[in-house]
C-alpha positions in Angstrom: 39.3 0.0 0.2 37.4 -0.9 3.4 36.4 -4.5 3.9 32.9 -5.7 4.7 32.3 -7.5 7.9 31.6 -11.2 7.7 28.8 -11.6 5.1 25.6 -13.1 6.4 22.9 -14.9 4.5 19.8 -12.7 4.0 17.6 -14.7 6.3 20.1 -14.7 9.2 20.8 -11.0 8.7 17.1 -10.2 8.9 16.6 -12.4 12.0 19.5 -10.6 13.7 17.9 -7.2 12.8 14.4 -8.1 14.0 15.8 -9.5 17.2 17.3 -6.2 18.3 14.2 -4.0 18.5 11.0 -4.6 20.4 7.7 -4.4 18.5 4.7 -2.8 20.3 2.4 -1.4 17.5 0.6 1.7 18.7 -3.1 1.2 18.1 -5.5 3.7 16.7 -9.2 3.3 15.9 -10.3 4.0 12.3 -13.5 3.7 10.3 -13.7 0.2 9.0 -14.7 1.6 5.5 -11.2 3.1 5.3 -9.2 0.3 7.0 -8.1 -1.5 3.8 -4.5 -2.6 4.2 -4.3 -1.7 7.9 -3.1 -4.3 10.4 -5.3 -5.3 13.4 -3.8 -4.8 16.9 -6.0 -7.3 18.6 -8.4 -10.2 17.8 -11.9 -9.4 16.6 -14.8 -11.4 18.0 -18.3 -11.8 16.5 -20.9 -9.9 18.5 -23.7 -12.1 17.0 -24.0 -15.1 14.8 -23.7 -14.8 11.0 -26.1 -15.3 9.3 -28.2 -13.9 12.2 -31.1 -16.0 10.9 -31.6 -19.1 8.7 -32.4 -18.0 5.1 -32.8 -19.3 1.6 -30.1 -19.4 -1.0 -32.5 -19.8 -3.9 -35.9 -18.7 -5.2 -38.4 -21.4 -4.4 -40.6 -22.9 -1.7 -39.8 -23.3 2.0 -40.8 -26.9 2.9 -40.5 -29.6 5.6 -38.1 -32.1 4.0 -40.1 -35.0 5.3 -43.1 -33.9 3.2 -41.0 -34.2 0.0 -39.4 -37.7 0.5 -39.9 -39.9 -2.6 -41.1 -37.0 -4.8 -40.1 -37.3 -8.5 -41.3 -36.2 -11.9 -43.3 -39.5 -12.2 -44.6 -39.3 -8.7 -44.7 -35.7 -7.5 -45.6 -34.5 -4.0 -48.4 -32.0 -3.5 -48.2 -29.2 -0.8 -50.6 -26.5 0.2 -49.3 -23.0 -0.2 -49.4 -21.1 3.1 -48.3 -17.7 1.6 -45.3 -15.7 0.6 -42.4 -14.7 2.9 -41.7 -11.0 2.7 -38.1 -9.9 2.1 -36.5 -8.0 5.0 -39.0 -9.1 7.6 -39.8 -12.2 9.7 -42.5 -14.6 8.4 -45.8 -14.2 10.1 -46.6 -17.9 10.0 -44.9 -21.3 10.4 -44.9 -24.3 8.0 -47.2 -27.0 9.0 -47.3 -30.6 7.8 -47.9 -30.9 4.0 -47.6 -27.1 3.5 -45.0 -24.8 1.9 -44.4 -21.1 1.4 -43.0 -19.0 -1.5 -39.6 -17.7 -0.5 -37.0 -15.6 -2.4 -33.2 -15.7 -2.2 -32.1 -14.3 1.1 -35.6 -14.6 2.6 -35.9 -15.7 6.3 -36.8 -19.4 6.8 -40.1 -19.7 8.7 -40.4 -22.0 11.7 -41.1 -25.6 10.8 -39.2 -25.4 7.5 -35.9 -27.2 7.1 -35.2 -27.0 3.4 -36.1 -25.1 0.2 -37.3 -26.6 -3.1 -35.9 -24.7 -6.1 -38.6 -23.1 -8.2 -37.2 -24.9 -11.2 -38.3 -28.2 -9.6 -41.9 -27.2 -8.9 -45.1 -26.4 -10.7 -48.2 -24.6 -9.6 -51.1 -26.9 -10.4 -54.0 -25.0 -9.0 -55.2 -22.4 -6.5 -53.0 -22.7 -3.4 -51.3 -25.9 -4.4 -47.6 -26.6 -5.4 -46.4 -29.7 -7.2 -42.8 -30.9 -6.2 -40.9 -32.8 -8.8 -37.9 -33.6 -6.7 -37.3 -34.5 -3.0 -35.6 -31.9 -0.7 -33.0 -33.0 1.9 -32.8 -31.4 5.3 -30.7 -28.2 5.1 -30.8 -28.1 1.3 -30.7 -24.6 -0.3 -30.5 -22.8 3.1 -27.9 -21.0 5.2 -28.4 -21.9 8.8 -28.1 -19.3 11.6 -24.5 -19.1 12.7 -23.3 -21.2 9.8 -20.6 -18.7 9.0 -19.6 -17.6 12.5 -21.0 -18.1 16.0 -21.4 -15.5 18.7 -18.1 -14.8 20.4 -16.0 -16.6 17.8 -12.7 -15.1 16.8 -13.2 -14.0 13.2 -10.0 -12.0 12.6 -6.7 -12.6 14.5 -4.4 -9.9 15.8 -1.8 -9.0 13.2 -4.0 -9.4 10.2 -3.7 -7.1 7.2 -7.3 -6.2 6.3 -8.3 -7.2 2.8 -11.7 -6.6 1.0 -13.0 -9.9 2.5 -12.3 -8.8 6.0 -13.8 -5.4 5.5 -17.0 -7.0 4.2 -17.0 -9.4 7.1 -16.6 -6.6 9.7 -19.5 -4.7 8.1 -21.7 -7.8 8.1 -21.2 -7.9 11.9 -21.9 -4.2 12.3 -18.3 -3.4 13.3 -17.8 0.1 11.8 -14.8 1.0 13.8 -11.7 -1.1 14.2 -8.4 -0.8 16.2 -5.4 -1.0 13.9 -1.7 -0.3 14.1 -0.6 3.3 13.5 1.2 3.5 10.2 5.0 3.4 10.8 6.8 6.7 10.0 9.8 6.1 7.7 12.6 8.6 7.2 14.2 8.3 3.7 17.6 9.9 3.1 19.4 10.0 -0.2 23.1 10.8 -0.4 25.6 11.3 -3.1 27.4 14.4 -4.5 26.2 13.5 -8.0 22.5 13.2 -7.1 20.1 16.0 -7.9 16.3 16.4 -7.6 14.2 14.8 -10.4 13.1 18.1 -11.8 16.6 19.3 -12.4 18.2 19.7 -15.8 21.2 17.4 -15.6 24.7 18.8 -15.8 27.5 16.5 -16.9 28.2 13.8 -14.2 24.8 14.3 -12.4 22.0 11.8 -12.0 18.5 12.4 -10.8 17.3 11.0 -7.4 15.6 7.7 -8.1 16.0 5.9 -4.7 14.1 8.4 -2.5 11.0 7.9 -4.7 11.1 4.2 -5.3 11.7 3.7 -1.6 8.9 6.0 -0.6 6.5 4.1 -3.0 7.7 0.8 -1.4 7.1 2.2 2.1 3.6 3.4 1.1 2.7 0.0 -0.4 3.9 -1.7 2.8 1.6 0.4 5.0 4.1 3.0 6.1 4.3 6.8 5.8 7.5 8.0 4.1 9.1 11.3 4.8 12.0 12.4 2.5 14.8 14.3 4.2 16.4 15.5 1.0 19.7 14.8 -0.8 22.8 14.8 1.4 26.4 15.3 0.3 28.9 12.6 1.0 30.1 14.4 4.1 29.8 13.2 7.7 28.3 16.2 9.4 25.3 16.9 7.1 24.5 13.2 6.9 24.7 12.8 10.7 22.5 15.9 11.3 19.8 14.7 8.9 20.0 11.1 10.1 19.7 12.2 13.7 16.7 14.3 13.0 15.1 11.5 11.0 15.7 9.0 13.8 13.9 11.3 16.3 10.9 11.7 14.0 10.6 8.2 12.6 10.1 4.6 13.5 12.5 3.4 10.8 15.2 5.2 8.9 16.4 4.2 5.5 19.6 5.7 4.0 20.8 5.2 0.4 24.5 5.7 0.1 26.6 6.7 -2.8 27.9 4.0 -5.0 31.6 4.3 -3.9 33.0 2.1 -1.1 34.1 5.2 0.8 30.5 6.5 0.7 29.2 3.2 2.1 31.8 3.3 4.8 30.8 6.8 5.7 27.2 5.7 6.1 28.2 2.9 8.5 30.2 5.4 10.6 27.3 7.9 10.7 24.8 5.1 11.7 27.1 3.9 14.5 27.0 7.4 16.0 23.2 7.5 16.1 22.9 5.3 19.2 23.6 1.8 20.5 23.9 -0.9 19.6 24.6 0.5 16.1 25.6 -1.5 13.1 24.6 -5.2 13.4 25.3 -6.3 9.8 27.6 -4.7 7.3 27.4 -6.8 4.2 24.9 -9.5 3.2 25.7 -12.5 1.0 23.3 -11.6 -1.7 23.3 -10.2 -5.3 22.4 -7.5 -5.9 23.0 -5.6 -2.7 26.1 -7.0 -0.9 27.0 -3.6 0.8 23.8 -3.6 2.9 23.9 -2.1 6.4 21.4 -3.3 9.1 21.4 -1.4 12.4 19.4 -0.6 15.5 20.0 2.8 17.1 18.2 3.7 20.4 15.6 1.0 19.8 14.8 1.9 16.2 15.9 0.1 13.0 18.1 1.8 10.6 18.9 0.4 7.2 21.7 1.5 4.8 21.0 0.6 1.2 23.3 0.5 -1.8 23.1 3.6 -4.1 22.4 1.7 -7.3 18.6 1.8 -7.9 18.1 -1.9 -8.7 20.2 -3.0 -5.7 18.4 -0.5 -3.4 14.9 -1.6 -4.4 15.7 -5.3 -4.2 17.3 -5.0 -0.8 14.5 -2.8 0.4 12.1 -5.5 -0.7 14.1 -8.1 1.3 14.7 -6.0 4.5 12.6 -2.8 4.6 9.3 -4.5 3.8 9.7 -7.2 6.6 10.7 -4.5 9.1 7.6 -2.5 8.1 5.5 -5.6 8.7 7.1 -6.2 12.1 6.4 -2.5 13.1 2.8 -3.0 12.3 2.6 -6.3 14.2 1.8 -8.3 11.1 2.0 -12.1 11.6 5.1 -13.6 9.9 5.3 -16.8 8.0 2.9 -16.2 5.1 4.6 -16.7 1.7 4.9 -13.8 -0.7 2.6 -13.9 -3.8 4.3 -16.0 -6.5 3.7 -18.0 -9.6 5.4 -21.1 -11.0 7.1 -20.6 -14.4 9.8 -22.3 -16.5 13.1 -20.6 -17.1 13.9 -19.7 -20.7 17.7 -19.7 -20.3 20.4 -21.0 -18.0 21.1 -18.7 -15.0 24.6 -19.1 -13.6 25.4 -18.2 -10.0 28.2 -18.3 -7.5 27.9 -21.0 -4.9 27.4 -19.7 -1.3 25.7 -16.5 -2.4 21.9 -15.9 -2.8 21.0 -14.3 -6.1 17.8 -12.6 -7.1 17.2 -12.2 -10.8 14.6 -10.0 -12.4 12.3 -11.8 -14.9 9.3 -11.1 -17.0 6.4 -13.6 -17.4 5.4 -14.8 -20.8 2.2 -16.8 -21.4 2.9 -20.4 -22.4 0.7 -23.4 -23.4 1.6 -25.0 -20.1 1.5 -21.9 -17.9 4.2 -19.2 -17.9 7.8 -18.8 -19.0 10.2 -16.8 -16.9 12.5 -14.7 -19.2 15.4 -12.9 -17.3 15.7 -9.2 -17.7 19.4 -8.7 -17.7 20.9 -5.3 -16.7 23.3 -3.7 -14.4 22.2 -2.7 -10.9 22.2 1.1 -11.7 19.6 0.6 -14.5 16.1 1.1 -12.9 14.2 -0.1 -16.0 15.7 -3.5 -15.4 13.1 -3.8 -12.7 10.4 -1.7 -14.4 10.4 -4.2 -17.3 10.2 -7.2 -14.9 7.1 -8.9 -13.3 9.0 -10.5 -10.4 12.2 -12.0 -9.1 13.6 -15.5 -9.1 15.8 -16.7 -6.2 18.9 -18.7 -6.8 19.6 -20.4 -3.5 23.2 -20.2 -2.1 23.7 -24.0 -2.3 23.3 -23.9 -6.1 25.6 -22.9 -8.9 22.8 -21.7 -11.0 19.4 -22.8 -12.5 18.9 -24.6 -15.8 16.8 -23.6 -18.7 13.4 -25.4 -18.5 13.6 -25.6 -14.7 10.4 -24.8 -12.8 11.0 -21.8 -10.6 8.9 -19.6 -8.3 8.6 -16.0 -9.6 7.9 -13.8 -6.6 6.0 -10.7 -7.5 7.6 -7.3 -6.9 
């Protein structure tokens, strides 16, 4: 049985892989309305202030704050009504001393006004006169011009994945086209003499192809474009031909090998023939997924995954997803979404190895409980039943029941 090379911790293995290929995302301009999830290739600067004018945040009366000082229910202030401020247009008058104007939420603040009295704190006492029952501070109930962003301010950094908030901000600034990184093309290859397409009626000893579809879904969710190159037999020539073609047509190639050690060894041989420097890591000190292969061939990353579906998906989450992020120029260092929960049982582990355990989240009076979903690495519903993963660090021999852990969402 072939031996693995020296096992590396996952973080060191990933650092080695990322350090062997250069990242220059290719920009393309897209409609901002359809840019959700895309990654910016350069910083975005505000072409004008936002808000572009000072406006009211409430329904009420635009006032000069100095005219309201000392006003109370027992000693109200009285102001002359100058008129009503139209929505969607500039006021045709300014606020003079001891005057006010009816204004609606979002209305433009007239010259001379520096605050807004909420309508709930006023009464109309007669024709053209308003009674104020509370004083108004300078800046109260208004948004000032440029309070959100100033002209020329960087509002979105390069390498930002656009969320709904960024889409809205860009539209508020009138930026309807945005340069983003082209979606990485990912070649997905399945191998195994026992693997058949999902629509096949199974013969004895056969299994349906799971990995090509879970990995394609993971690639899509990470911002890439997957292309499946079919199911390959555990033979060097067909695997090499398909991998060579995928490498020429893709930015990243992912190969899932058969479950046997000989199949994994064959995958490493094929990858080494695709171009220099070849295999960088053959074996990662992690469970599940020890027989992981990380390589760079002719400047492009190539990742060999275990054949078992759970191992393949967990390892893809640990390595394929960060590579996809790097290919898009996404800024690193942000934590993955997670929630704190308390373990329901003890989780043993082997010291020196990083373990990832699937768990489901159960509501609890104090938050959430993390209940492990135990299952072998070839049982895909182990992950389908889970909400996330718990990491057991390599310097621990396990985690105790009741311990607070971070459940990282899948």
